[in-house]
N, C-alpha and C positions, 0 to 999 in steps of 0.2 A: 764455167771460170771465165775462159779468154773473154765472151761478151759482156759481162761484168768489169773485166780487164777492161776490157776495150774502152769501154763505157769510160771511166777513169782517168783511163791517156786521154780519151779526149775533152775531159774536164779541165783537166792539170794541163797540159803542154798546146791545147787551141781553141780552151776556153770556149768548147760545147757544153752549153748547158745540157743531164743530164735526163733521157724520159722517161725513169723507170718503167711504165707498162711495155713500152716500144723495147727496151733491156731485157724484161718478161718473157715479151712474145717472143722475140728471138730464139732465149736458153731453148724453151719451150719448142720450137721448130730444129734447133741438133738436135735438141732430149732427142727426139721422134726419128729421124736422119738415122742419131746413133746406134737407138736401140734395133731400127729395120734392117742396117750392116751388121751387126751382130749379131740378131738374129738370123740373117742369113748366112755370116759364118760360118756360126756353131756348125749349124745342119750338113756344109761343103767340108767342113773339118771333117766330122763324124763318117759322114760317109765314104772322103775321100781316106781319111789316116785310120779307118776299123782298130780303132783300143794302141794304134803304134803313136809315140811321140817324134810332132818335127822339126827337120832340124834349124837348129841355128844358122841362119845364112850371113854373114855380115859383109856387110854392102859398104865399101868407101867412097867419102863424098868428093865432093867433083876436085882436080885437083887448086892446087892453091886454096882448098876449105878445111876445116881443122872438124870434124865428130867428135861428143862426146855421146858418148852410151853411157846410159846409169842402171840399177837396179837396187831391189830397197825389200828387205824381210822383217817382217813381225811375228814373235809370239805371245799369244793371249795368255796362256801357262805362265808363262818368266817373264812375263811385261819386260820384255829386250827387244830389240830391234836392229838390225844394220843396215849402214848402206855402204854404195860402192860408186864408183864412178871412174871412165877412165878417157883418156885422150887419144886421138891416133889423127895424122895427117895420111893422103890420098892413096900413100904404103901399104900404110897399113901400122908405120911405126910407131908405139906407144912413146906421146909426148910428157905425158904429163898422169896421175890416176892419184886416185884417194878412198880411202877406207876408214870407216866409223862407226 
């Protein structure tokens, strides 16, 4: 998606005509890299984790930056879902949130 969005933005903001073949080739390269990393990480997690959940550790953004964390869930059975986002500063102070 990022590659397609980048090509679109180049067209809209820089007047660069998108090349569909080049865009598709770039997407395929990114897909291969992603799949390779996922396979590596899954095997590492299985070896390191041995069935235990991994701890979730929040990392603050750099000073004077804000960080938006979000999550979503969907139930096929009830055909309903929910989303949530939280905005924090570099100290971890919550500046805003949104749930739907």
